[in-house]
C-alpha positions as CSV (number, residue, x, y, z in Angstrom):
1,M,-73.8,99.9,41.5
2,L,-73.3,96.4,42.9
3,P,-69.7,95.1,43.5
4,D,-68.7,92.2,41.3
5,L,-69.1,89.5,43.9
6,A,-72.6,90.7,44.8
7,K,-73.5,90.8,41.1
8,S,-72.3,87.2,40.7
9,L,-74.1,85.9,43.7
10,A,-77.3,87.7,42.6
11,A,-77.1,86.1,39.2
12,I,-76.4,82.7,40.7
13,V,-79.4,82.9,43.1
14,R,-81.7,84.1,40.3
15,D,-80.6,81.3,38.0
16,A,-80.9,78.6,40.7
17,M,-84.4,79.8,41.5
18,T,-85.4,79.7,37.9
19,E,-84.3,76.1,37.7
20,L,-85.9,75.2,41.0
21,R,-89.3,77.0,40.6
22,P,-91.0,74.6,38.1
23,R,-89.7,71.6,40.2
24,L,-91.4,72.9,43.3
25,I,-94.6,73.7,41.4
26,G,-94.6,70.1,40.1
27,A,-94.1,68.8,43.6
28,A,-97.1,70.9,44.9
29,L,-99.4,69.8,42.1
30,S,-98.5,66.2,42.3
31,G,-98.5,66.0,46.0
32,Q,-95.1,64.4,46.0
33,P,-92.8,66.5,48.2
34,G,-89.7,64.4,47.8
35,E,-89.2,64.2,51.6
36,N,-85.9,62.7,52.8
37,E,-84.8,61.7,56.3
38,N,-83.0,64.6,57.9
39,L,-80.0,63.2,59.7
40,R,-78.4,66.6,60.5
41,H,-81.5,68.3,61.9
42,E,-84.0,65.7,63.1
43,D,-86.9,68.1,63.7
44,N,-86.6,69.8,60.3
45,F,-88.3,68.9,57.0
46,L,-85.8,67.9,54.3
47,S,-86.7,67.5,50.6
48,E,-84.8,66.4,47.6
49,Y,-85.0,70.0,46.5
50,D,-82.9,71.2,49.5
51,L,-80.2,68.7,48.6
52,W,-80.4,69.6,44.9
53,M,-80.0,73.3,45.6
54,H,-77.1,72.5,48.0
55,Q,-75.2,70.8,45.2
56,R,-76.2,73.3,42.6
57,Y,-75.0,76.3,44.6
58,K,-71.6,74.7,45.1
59,E,-71.2,74.1,41.4
60,L,-72.4,77.6,40.3
61,I,-70.4,79.5,42.9
62,G,-67.3,77.5,42.0
63,R,-67.5,78.9,38.5
64,H,-67.2,82.5,39.8
65,V,-65.2,82.2,43.1
66,P,-61.8,80.4,42.7
67,S,-61.6,79.2,46.3
68,F,-63.9,79.4,49.3
69,I,-65.2,77.6,52.3
70,Y,-68.7,76.2,51.5
71,A,-70.8,76.2,54.7
72,S,-74.3,74.9,53.8
73,E,-77.1,73.9,56.2
74,E,-77.1,70.5,54.5
75,A,-73.4,69.5,55.0
76,D,-70.3,70.0,57.1
77,P,-68.1,73.0,55.9
78,E,-65.7,72.2,53.1
79,I,-62.9,74.0,51.2
80,V,-63.7,74.4,47.5
81,G,-60.8,75.2,45.2
82,S,-57.0,74.9,45.5
83,N,-56.4,77.5,48.2
84,P,-56.1,75.7,51.6
85,E,-56.9,79.0,53.5
86,P,-59.4,80.9,51.4
87,D,-60.6,84.3,52.8
88,L,-64.2,83.9,51.7
89,I,-66.8,81.8,53.5
90,I,-70.0,81.2,51.4
91,L,-72.8,80.5,53.9
92,V,-75.9,79.0,52.3
93,D,-79.4,77.9,53.3
94,P,-80.3,76.2,50.0
95,L,-84.1,76.2,50.5
96,D,-85.7,77.9,53.5
97,T,-89.3,76.9,54.5
98,S,-89.0,73.9,52.2
99,E,-92.0,72.3,53.8
100,L,-94.1,75.2,52.4
101,A,-92.1,75.4,49.2
102,V,-93.1,71.9,48.1
103,R,-96.7,73.0,48.6
104,G,-96.2,75.9,46.3
105,L,-96.9,78.4,49.0
106,C,-93.6,80.2,49.7
107,G,-90.0,79.4,49.6
108,Y,-86.7,81.3,50.1
109,T,-83.0,80.8,49.6
110,H,-80.0,82.5,51.3
111,V,-76.4,83.1,50.3
112,L,-73.9,85.1,52.3
113,A,-70.3,85.9,51.5
114,Y,-68.2,86.5,54.7
115,S,-64.6,87.7,54.7
116,R,-62.5,86.1,57.3
117,R,-59.9,88.9,56.9
118,L,-62.5,91.6,57.6
119,A,-64.4,89.4,60.1
120,R,-67.8,90.5,58.6
121,P,-70.1,89.9,55.6
122,I,-69.4,91.6,52.4
123,A,-72.4,90.4,50.3
124,A,-75.7,88.7,50.9
125,V,-78.5,87.7,48.6
126,V,-81.9,86.4,49.9
127,G,-84.1,85.0,47.1
128,D,-87.9,84.9,47.1
129,I,-88.8,82.0,44.8
130,F,-92.5,82.7,44.2
131,H,-93.1,86.5,44.7
132,Y,-92.5,89.6,42.5
133,I,-89.7,91.0,44.5
134,Q,-87.2,88.2,43.8
135,L,-83.9,89.4,45.4
136,Y,-83.0,91.2,48.6
137,I,-79.3,92.2,48.4
138,A,-76.7,93.8,50.7
139,A,-73.1,94.5,49.7
140,R,-70.1,96.4,50.9
141,G,-69.0,98.9,48.3
142,D,-65.5,99.9,47.4
143,D,-65.9,102.9,49.7
144,G,-66.5,100.6,52.6
145,A,-70.2,101.5,52.9
146,D,-72.9,98.8,53.2
147,R,-76.0,99.3,50.9
148,A,-79.2,97.3,50.5
149,Y,-81.3,96.7,47.4
150,I,-84.3,94.9,46.1
151,V,-84.6,93.5,42.6
152,T,-87.7,92.5,40.6
153,P,-88.0,90.0,37.7
154,D,-87.5,92.8,35.1
155,S,-84.1,93.5,36.8
156,T,-85.3,96.8,38.2
157,G,-83.3,97.5,41.3
158,R,-84.1,100.0,44.1
159,I,-81.9,101.0,47.0
160,F,-83.5,100.9,50.4
161,R,-84.4,104.1,52.2
162,R,-85.1,104.7,55.9
163,H,-88.7,104.5,56.8
164,P,-90.7,106.5,59.4
165,H,-90.4,105.4,63.0
166,R,-93.4,103.5,64.4
167,I,-94.3,102.9,68.0
168,L,-95.2,99.4,69.1
169,S,-98.9,100.0,69.2
170,Q,-98.9,100.9,65.5
171,A,-96.3,98.4,64.3
172,L,-96.5,95.2,62.3
173,V,-94.4,92.7,64.2
174,T,-93.7,89.3,62.8
175,N,-92.6,86.0,64.2
176,Y,-91.9,82.5,63.0
177,L,-94.8,81.0,64.9
178,M,-95.5,78.0,62.6
179,R,-94.7,75.3,65.2
180,P,-97.7,75.1,67.5
181,R,-96.1,74.0,70.8
182,E,-92.5,75.0,70.3
183,R,-93.0,78.6,69.0
184,F,-96.7,79.6,68.9
185,Q,-97.3,78.9,72.5
186,S,-94.1,80.7,73.5
187,L,-95.4,83.8,71.8
188,A,-99.0,83.4,73.0
189,R,-97.7,83.5,76.6
190,Q,-96.3,87.0,76.1
191,E,-99.4,88.8,77.4
192,K,-97.7,92.1,78.2
193,F,-96.2,92.3,74.7
194,L,-99.5,91.4,73.0
195,E,-101.4,94.0,75.2
196,A,-98.8,96.6,74.2
197,L,-99.3,95.7,70.6
198,S,-103.1,96.0,71.0
199,V,-103.3,99.5,72.6
200,T,-105.8,101.7,70.8
201,S,-104.6,105.0,69.1
202,E,-106.2,108.4,69.5
203,D,-108.9,107.5,66.9
204,G,-109.9,104.5,68.9
205,K,-108.5,101.9,66.5
206,A,-106.1,99.2,67.4
207,K,-103.4,99.3,64.7
208,G,-100.8,97.0,66.0
209,R,-100.5,93.6,64.3
210,I,-98.7,90.3,64.8
211,G,-97.8,88.4,61.6
212,V,-96.0,85.3,60.5
213,D,-92.7,85.5,58.7
214,F,-89.8,83.1,58.1
215,G,-86.0,83.1,58.2
216,S,-83.7,85.8,56.7
217,V,-86.5,87.1,54.5
218,G,-88.3,88.2,57.6
219,L,-85.5,90.6,58.4
220,C,-85.4,91.7,54.8
221,H,-89.1,92.6,55.0
222,V,-88.2,94.9,58.0
223,A,-85.3,96.3,55.9
224,A,-87.6,97.1,53.0
225,G,-90.3,98.7,55.3
226,F,-92.9,96.0,54.6
227,S,-93.0,95.1,58.3
228,D,-91.6,97.0,61.3
229,A,-90.0,94.4,63.4
230,M,-89.4,90.7,63.8
231,L,-88.7,88.8,67.0
232,E,-87.5,85.3,67.9
233,I,-87.7,84.4,71.6
234,A,-88.3,80.6,71.5
235,K,-85.8,78.4,69.9
236,G,-83.5,80.9,68.2
237,F,-82.4,81.1,64.6
238,A,-79.4,79.2,63.2
239,I,-76.6,81.3,61.6
240,W,-77.8,80.5,58.0
241,D,-81.3,81.7,58.9
242,L,-80.2,84.9,60.6
243,S,-77.0,86.2,59.1
244,P,-78.0,87.0,55.5
245,G,-81.1,89.0,56.6
246,H,-79.1,90.5,59.5
247,Y,-76.7,91.9,57.0
248,V,-79.4,93.2,54.7
249,L,-81.2,94.9,57.6
250,H,-77.9,96.4,58.8
251,A,-77.2,97.8,55.4
252,A,-80.6,99.4,55.3
253,G,-80.0,101.1,58.6
254,G,-81.9,98.8,60.9
255,I,-80.8,97.0,64.0
256,V,-80.8,93.4,65.5
257,I,-80.4,93.0,69.2
258,D,-80.2,90.0,71.5
259,L,-82.6,89.6,74.4
260,S,-80.3,91.5,76.8
261,G,-80.6,94.5,74.5
262,T,-77.1,94.3,73.1
263,P,-76.7,94.8,69.3
264,I,-75.6,91.6,67.6
265,P,-72.3,92.3,65.7
266,L,-71.6,91.4,62.1
267,D,-68.4,89.6,63.3
268,Y,-69.6,86.0,63.7
269,G,-66.2,84.7,64.8
270,L,-65.7,82.5,61.7
271,G,-61.9,82.3,61.7
272,S,-61.4,78.6,61.2
273,L,-63.3,75.5,60.1
274,A,-63.8,74.6,63.8
275,D,-65.2,78.0,64.4
276,I,-67.6,77.6,61.5
277,R,-68.7,74.2,62.7
278,G,-69.3,75.6,66.2
279,A,-71.3,78.5,64.8
280,M,-73.5,76.2,62.7
281,D,-74.6,74.4,65.9
282,E,-75.6,77.5,67.8
283,R,-78.9,79.4,67.8
284,Q,-79.6,83.1,68.4
285,K,-82.7,84.7,69.9
286,F,-83.2,88.3,68.7
287,I,-85.3,91.4,68.0
288,A,-84.9,92.9,64.6
289,A,-86.4,96.4,64.0
290,A,-86.2,99.3,61.7
291,D,-84.8,101.5,64.5
292,P,-83.4,101.1,68.0
293,S,-86.3,102.7,69.8
294,L,-88.8,100.2,68.5
295,A,-86.5,97.3,69.3
296,R,-86.1,98.6,72.9
297,E,-89.9,99.1,73.2
298,I,-90.5,95.5,72.2
299,L,-87.8,94.3,74.5
300,S,-89.3,96.2,77.5
301,A,-92.7,94.6,76.8
302,L,-91.4,91.0,76.8
303,H,-91.4,88.8,79.8
304,L,-88.3,86.8,79.5
């Protein structure tokens, strides 16, 4: 059911993860994370595996896509191929949560294909390196409809379905709260939100939960129904962390809003190389939810 481009990207992500996985396990067991100085993002961990995946994706995608703009977290945007004005932008986060990946705990990788002509994504693949569900995929079909899928190691694929609505007091809401001062404290100060999440139900049990999740995969978990919402109210996500998961959640029928309550569009304004460079320097705060009513309930409980 997948369009050809999405099939190619899914195969590329799976092959790259297969090559990378034993390297990461080796790093974890040896205690040698291969850390590099991060000149582009001073506060982010950068390993030799991030850089290897950056180069590997460019090689593998170049075998399937004749010309494209390669926009990776680890380098400035560049044109690959002979066409000086390619339609496709391939946006990549080679290795997300790399500081945890080199410990063998969790690791993710994101690839998104964005059409400049359509001003929107047309395919996205979020790979989970260590878990059974390996791929979260969204793609625009020939009929113009966006659909979302998950794929397991045996190549079994399932299309996402809408999940029952949950109120905030019964929801599992996640947040990237790993950084103690920068992110965790910001969330911990949201007393009204945490109280709303802790309201007891009719049976006297408090069913609301706060959990940790990461970049695009956190939005994919909402899309799949594994969690109910994700919020980012501190630093904001960069485009390579947000946009692949945003597209997957959109294709699954969910919503992503900014902190004023406005839905974030799929048009990221990536018309030129200058636009792409500018977008890569920006960050977006958001609430991602399975349905608009839960997103609004979360927003109303936040003190911003």
